[in-house]
N, C-alpha and C positions, 0 to 999 in steps of 0.2 A: 829280649823276646819277644813274642806275645804265645798265647796259646793257642792252639787250633783247635775245634774245633769238631770234636770225633777221633780227635787222634790220642792227646792228653788232656784231657778234660775229666775229673773224679768227683765221684758223687762225694759230696762234705757232711760228715754227723757233728754235733756242735760237741762232742767228746772229741771229736778226731784232732790234735796234734799238727800241724803243717806250719815249714820257714813261713817267717814273714816278717813286715818290718816290727823291728821290737817295740814300738810306741805303740804300733794301734789299740791293744787290750785295758794298758794300761788312760787312751783317749776314748776307748769306748764306752768305758765303765764310769769315763768320765761324763759323760752323756749318756748313759742310759742308767746308771743307780741313782744320783736326785732326783730326779720324774720317777721313777718305783718306790722308794723311800716318803717320799713324800703324797704320793695316790695318784700325778698327774696322769703315770702311764700303768696300763694295767699287764702288760707284755710288749719285748721289742725283739726283733732277732734282725742282722746286724750284718751284712758281709761287705769284704772288701779285695780288690782285688787290682794288683799290679804289675805288669809283670806276668810273671811265672809262681808271686805271694800271692797266696788265696786264704782269706779268714775267713771263720764265721763263728757267729756269738751271741748266745742266746740268756733272756733277761725274763724274768717274770713267772704268769700263770698262764695257763689257755681259759681258764674261766670257767665256767656251765658246774654239775656236778658231780664231776670225777676232776679239778684242773690241776695239771701236771707243767712242768718247764716245757715250756717251748722247744722243740731244737726245727734241721733244718727240710724237716718231712711234714711239719704242721702246714696244713692251709691256711692261709689267709685270704680272704676279701682284700682286692689289690685295686681296688678301685679305680680313676680316671685312667689309671695306665694300662686300662684293654682298651685306649683308643690306639694304640701304639701298637697291636695287634689288631686293630680293625686297620688301620694304614698299609699295614704292609699286605692284611690281607689284596688288599686295593694298587699296591706294587707288583705283586704278584700275578693279582691277574692282568694288570694292564701290560707286563713284561710278556707273554703271553698271547698278548689283543683280547682278550675276552673279554675287557674293557678300555679306555682310554680317560689319561682322569683330568682332561678336556673334554668327557660329551657329558651331553646334559641330563642329571636328577632325570629329567620327566622320559629319558629311554626307559628305564627299569623299574619306574614303577607302574603300577594297575592302571589302566587306561581312565579310570571310572574317578580318580586321583586330580582332583584341582589345585593344582600347583601356585603357589603367590604368584605374580606377575612380575619381574625383573626387567632388569638390560643392562648386562647384558642375561641370559638365563642363571640359574641354580647350576653347578657345575662338580664332578662328583669329589673334583682340589681343593672346591670352597668350601666342603661341608667335612674335608681331615684339613682342614687350616684354620678352619673356623672364621672365614669370611661370608658365607652365606647370608646373613641375617637374623639368620632365628636366633629365637630366645635361649635363656639358658635350660629352659623345661617345657615341654607340650604343653599344651592348651590344659588347663585345667587338671593337672597333676596335682595333687595337694604336697607344697612345701613346710605341713607345718607338726609331719612328728619325723621321731630317726629310725620310723619299723618301713620298711620295705615299700619307697616313692613308685606308686607305679606300679603295685604285682597284680601279676597276671594279667597285663597287655598281651594280645596278641600283636604283629605284624599290620596285620590288615586294621586295629586300632589303632595304631602306632601313626601309619602312612593317613588316615583319615585322620589327623589332629591337624594336617598337611592342609587342608580348606580350612580352617577357619584360625589359620594364625595372623596373628599381623607383623608383619620386619620389624624389625628392628632400625634396617635405613633399608634404599629402594635399590641401590646397584649391590648385587653381588663380586665379589671378589677383591671391594678394597680395602675394606674395613676389618680390624678383628674385633670379634666376641666371643667369651665363650661361649660355646655351644655342648651345653650333653645330647638335648634333640637332635643337632644335625647328625651328628658323631653317629647314633642310633639308629639314624637316616641310613646313614652312610652305609652302615655294617648290614641293615636288612636287604636295604637294594641293592649289594653285593648277595646276600645268600641266594633272590631271587634270580639273577642271572645266574647264578652257579647251580641252582636248582638242586640246596643244600640246608639246611637248618644252619645259623651262625656256629653252633659249634662244629657241625660238621665242614663247616667251610675253615674255617681257622683253625681246626686238628689237623682237616687232611694236609694244607698250604701250608702250616708253622710251628703243630705243635707237635707234630709226628716226627716230621722231618729235621726237629730240632733236639728232638727226645724229650720232651717236656711233658711226657707219659701221664703225669697226676695235675696236671691245669686242666680246671674242668669251668662248665659256665653253669649248666644246669645242678639246683641242691636237692642233689640224693643223700638218704638217712647216711649211708657212706661216705658223705662230702661232710655229712654235719660230723659227723663222730671223731673226724680227722683234725678237724677248723678250731681254728679258737677264735671263742664265741665274741661278738663286740662288746666293744666297751663305752658304757656314757661317759657325762663326764665327771661326774660320781664314780666310780669304779664297777656302777653296779653291771651286770649281763645282758649285754643288748645284742636277738637272734640274726643270723647271716640273712641278706636282702632277699628275700622271695621270687622266682624265678618270673621274666617277662622280657619282651621284646624292646626293651632300652638295656640290654645286655654289651653290644654293642660300647657302651658309652663307658659300663663300669660294674659291668656284674660279675665279672669272671675270678675266677679264687685259685689259688697258684701255691708253692712251699720257695723255700728258699733255695733250694739246690735246682731246681727248674727255672725261679728267675734268673740263678746263674748262669747254669743253661743261655739261656737270651740274653744274660749282659756281655757275655763271652761272643755270641751270633754277632754283636753292636760291636766290639770289641774288634771280631775277627773274621765277618761275614767269609762262610765259604763260598769255594771259587764254583759256583752253581747258580742256574737262574735264584735260585732265593738269596743267595750273597747278592745277587744283584738287586733283586727288588729292597736289601736292607739297606744298601747304600743307598739307595735313591731317596728312601723314607728319614734320609740324616738332611738331604740338602734343602737348605730354607729356601723360602719361596714367598714370604713375605714380612715385610717389616710391624711386628706386631709397636714396638713403645722401641725407646734410648736403650739401647743395646741388648736386643731381647728379638728376635726373630721366629718365624713359626713354620718347620719343614711339615712332613705328611706326618701329624699329631704330636709328632716331639717338640720343643722349643728348645733353642739353643741363645748362651751366651758367649759371639765372640772372643770379649776383653778375656774372657776366665777358659778358654776353648773346651766348652763346658754343651753335654746334649742333656735333657732330662726329660719326667715327668714325674708330677706327684700323685696322687690318689685319695679319695677320701669317702667312706662309706660312712654311713647311720655310724658304726663304732670303728672303726678301722681306717688306720693308712700308710700311705707306701710310697717310694721314692727306688727308681730308677734311673741311676745319671752316672755318665762316662767321659772319659775328658781326649777330645778330637788328636790330640798333639801327641797322649802317650798309650800303652795299653791299661787303662785304670779305671775303674769306676766302685759305685759302691749300692746297694742294696738294700734299703729297708723296708721290714714289715712290721705293722704292729698294732695294736692294740688301743682306742683312749680317745676321748672326741674331745681333748684339750690343745688351745692354741702352741702350748708347752711340747707337744709331740710335734704338731708341724716346726716349731722352732730348731727343735732336733736335727731336722731338714739340715736349715744351714748349721749347725755345729759337722754335720756329718761333713756336708762337703768343704769345710775347713779341712779336715781331717785325710780327704782327698786332695785337698793341696799341700798336705803336710804341714800343715799348724797342729798349735793344741786349740782343743775347739772352748771356746770364751764362754765359762759358766753364765747361766743363765739365772736373772734375777728374780725369783715365782713368787708371789707371794704366801707366806704362812694364813692359816685359818686356825680364828680366835676362837676361843671359847667364850659364850656368853653367859652372863647370870639368866636364873629361871626366870621365863616369862618377859624376858629380852625380846620377840620374835611377836608376842599380841599386840592386835590391832593393824601388824605392816598385810595384813590378806586384805587382797582387794584390788578393786581395777581403775587404773589410771589412764590419763586421753593425753595424748602427746596433741593431738592436732583431731577435727571430722573423721577420719581414714585410718586411724593409727591408735593403738591403747597398749599398755601392757600390765597381763596380768598374774598378778601375785597370789602364791596359794602354796599352801605346806600340804605335801605330801604324806611328808615323813616330819624327821627329824631340822631338814631342814627346809628353807625357801627354794621355788621355782617362780622365777621370771621368763612368760612367752607373750612375746610381741606379737602381732598384727599376721598371720600368715610362717611365723619362722616355731623351728621347734621348741618346747622350753628349755630352758638354763638350769644348772643348781645354780644359786646363789651362796658363796663361802663367807661365813663373817670375818671382817677385819677386827668393826666394832661396830656397837651399839650404832643401831641405822645404815651402815656404812660394810657393804657388804664387794665381792671382786667373784668374777665371772669367769670360766677357764675355758668355757668354749671359744670366745674370743677375751681377748684383755680391753675389758671393759670394765666401771663398778656401777653401783647402784647406792645412791644416797637418799635417805629416804630424810621429808622433812616436817615440822611438825609445827604450830603454833604457840601464841604464851601459854598455855594450857596445856600447853604437853600430846595435843591431839596431833594425829598422822593428817596432813593435809595434800601429799604430794611428795613427788619424789624430784632426783635429778637422775640422766643416767649420764656419766662421762664417757666420751668414746675423743681418746684423743687424749687433744685440746680444747672437746668441744663439750661443749653441756646441755642438754638437752632436758629441761621442764617438763612434767606431766602434772596434771592436775586430779586428786583423786574422785574418781565418781563417788555421787552419793547409795 
């Protein structure tokens, strides 16, 4: 039996006890506790639903000056899961005839905006399915910091970026290329059509009707006070991302209780126009890869009967996933900029499938002898356009590749270090006299050498 929204949905607190599959706590403990114990994650809240069974599990610390254990009312950045809210607003407006999915984007932009020429023209549905040919981020937005990309950008400034963009391919609606830029343009174009701010748009069309009253866009002091601070790869605090017109792509903040309301709405859409809009967002419209389709923002894996979207900000991670063959789903909200948190998403999908999660093999940090870092700081060049800068801002080294944020290096052995942002490692090379002459970046089976700059 499926839960009906507004009839049997209840608010969960982490201390609450609810009937549910007996193995869930053991399985989720096996996912969360090793990450927290080894410093790969700062906090994680997991919600699981299967029919009438629903449980929430909370771990770690919210960070900040008054850290506490998170609960189901703690606000988290949900990152790109925000895109599903934007596409639901699109489907809702289309259901009312305010827009059509196949409407050209230009119809809803200021007349001064010069869109790139494509054949056919970029449509609203192309933006929602990542097939408009737009790059991942707007031109000129820095990508070398974890803190608030595009902070303060207005919708007018966002639209103006379309004047200068180079499309990744000339034919809209054919090729899947993930684009935060496109999702942001879609949300702001819908807001223009509705004569609302983006936050007003989603509040009126989905948040209030679904009872998601703690979900917000604007970063206000009251929001910061209730939120889990982001966490860098070394678990130091990162601020929440500042307000920007990029909000429709990934700047929404929500709680586990609200996201479970959202999950239930996906599992059992209400019998009203909003429910029909929800169903419309689930329909695959684009083939992206083997066993991967794209609906309106949602991604679909037919072989697993799975519809999902994950998200990331500078210091937070999120996941919403649900099955299409039964009323079962999972929500994860977490802080920690590490690939292990990303891998935890896959473990939780195993739990959703009734399997024990396979343990992650995570490298431990080694203690080095005093002076082991001496002589490693410097600039190393891969080619004329790409370098990596090794710095020592504290007890550990950091590595920053051209155009990317800095990443902490965790020692594995003398001259060998592991990154936690991605599953990569760095080995420093020395000459016969022991002087550092370069490094090798290990990316999977590839080895990328870089020479030390004078």
